[in-house]
N, C-alpha and C positions, 0 to 999 in steps of 0.2 A: 100432432106434435105434442109432447108432454110439456106441461108447465112446470117450472122449477118449484120444488117443494119449499116450505118455509124453512126447513132445516138447511136446505141447500143455499137459500138466499142468505141465511144467517152466516153460514160458513163463508160465503163469498164476500159479504160486507166487511168481515174482519180480515179474512186472508188476503183479499185483493189489495188491502192497504198495508199489509204487513211486509215486511221485508226488510253502498257508500258513495255518498256524493261529496265532492270537494267544496270547501267554502273558504272565503277570505275572512278570517276572524279578526275583528277589530273591537272587541268588547272591553269591559272593565278589567276582567281578570285574565291571568295567564297561568292559572293553576293546573293541577295535574290532569283532570279529566279532559279539559278543552285542548290542552297540549297533546295528549295522547290521541284524541280524536283527529286533530289536525294532521298529525303525523300519519295516522292510519289512512285517511282519505288521500293524502298526497302520495302514498306509496302503494296503494291497493287499487288496481283496476279491475280485478276479478277475485272471486273467492268461492269456496264451497265448504259445506259442513253439514251438521245435523242440528235439529232443534227439538225442544219440548215446549209446549204451550199450555199454560194453566191459568184459569181465572182465579184471582186471589179472593178469598172470602167465599161466601155462599151465594147462590143464585137467588132470584126473587122467590123461588119455591122453597128456599131453605135448605136445598141440597147442594153438596159440593159438585162442581162441574168436573167431569172426567178430563184427564189430561190428554192432549193430542201430541203426536210426534211425527217426525219425518225428516226430510233432507232438503237442502237448497243448494243452488249454484247461481251465481250472477256475474255479469260483466257490465260495467258502467259504460254509457248510460242506458238504462231502460231495458236491459236484457236479463231475464231471470227465469228459473224454474223452481217453483216452490211446491214440494210434493208432500201431501199428508198421507201417511201410511197407516196410522192407528189413531183413533178407533174406526175411522172410515177412510176410504181412498178418494183422494181428490188432487188434481194437478192445476196449478196456476202457472201459466207460461207466457212470457212476453218476448217478442223478437225485436223490440225497439220501436215498432209501429203499432202492433196489435196485441191486445191482451186476450188470452184464451183461458177459460175456466172449464175444466172437464170434470164432471161428476160421474163417477163410475156406476153408482147405484142407479142413477137415472139414465145412464148412457147418453148423456147430453153435453154438448159443448156450447158455452155462451161466449160470444166474442164482442169486443168493443175496441174502438180506436184508443190507443194509449194516449196520444196527444199530451195534454197537461193533466191527465188523470192522476198521476202520482202526486203532483202539487204539494199540498201541506199534509200528506199522509206519512205514516211510518215508513212506507216503501221508499219514499224519496231519500231517506237517510241511508239505506243500504244500496238501493238500485238506481238512484236518480242522477241528475246532471250536476253541473258545477255551480248551482244557484241555491244552495241550501239556505244561506242567510237571507235570501229574498223571501223565503216562505216561513222561516222559523226565527224566534228569538231564543238565543242560546245563553245558558247561565250555569254556573257551577252548582252542584247539589251535594257535595261532600262525599265522605267515605262510609260505606256500609257493606256488609256481606263480603268483605275482602276485595271490594272493587271501588274505584273512583267513579262517581256519577256526575252526569250533566243532564240538565233539563232542556228540552226543545219544545217551545210553546208555539203552536201554529199561529201565524198572523191572520190567516183567513178566518172569517166568521162562520163559514158554511161547512167546516170540516167536522168529521164525526168524533174527533178526539180533542180533549182539552189540553192534554199534556203528554209528552213522550219523554221517558227517562232512559238514558243509555248508560250501562255499567261497563267500565273498561278495566282490563288488567293486562299488564305487560304490552300495552299498545294495541290490544285487540278487543272488539266488542264481545262481551261475554253474556250480556243480558239486556233486554229491553222491557220496560214496563209501560203499558198503554192505558191511560185513563180516558174513558169515553165520556160523552156528554151526559150519560145517565149515571155517572159516578162509579161505574164498575171498572176494575183494573185487571188487565191480563198481563201475564209475564211470560216472555220468551227467554229461554235459556239456550245458549249456543254451545255446542261441543264439536270437537274434531275440526276446528276452524282452520282452513288452509288458505293462505293468501296467494294470489297470482298463480293458480294451477294452470297447466296446459289444457286448453279447451279446443275442441274440434270446430272447424269452420261452420258446420251445420248443427252445432250444439243446441241452438235455440229455435230451430225450425220446427214448427208444430205440425204434426200429422193427425188429421181427424181419425179417431178409431172407427173401424168398420161398423156400419149400421147405426152410428150415433146421430141423434138429432142435433142440428145446428141452429142456434138462436142468435141473431145479430142484434145488438143493442146500440 
């Protein structure tokens, strides 16, 4: 059985955390971003669209990190398919109970119980349950790049991220910025965002590709 490469593990550590959960907002402000986000999670049970992912600034090697792109579909709580198409092919899929990570280059599937794995991760914001405020402190972050922004700071100390920022326009998340504990920031930009599309009953059922190794974690 092949061991996952460092590249694959790096992809997993970010992508498994990436990815609307409802919350009862009772903070200090009632400004645009928080109001837009509250309206979005209240009216959106599922969505699909496309994304581009780019690390802001240069890597430790001094080189710009190439952008990644792909598509996503989700249904709250805890069901999603997050597909990287470029520059590599990888699928992260959750059926509400189990998370599957398929690396095409390795022809390997890694599985783990979903449980509370979303927790204080960026994925909880898009794919999670109705308990967002239990895991994050939410605050207004002003306007920039044509969007209203809010910050979500994880309450847990063992998360990989220091802060998650969400940019909204016309009531829809258009971007997320993820600042990790190493000071690096990645930005996700969403396009063709469709709310509450018709999804098949078996949409999130994962089928292991023929001949793929399966690693249970």
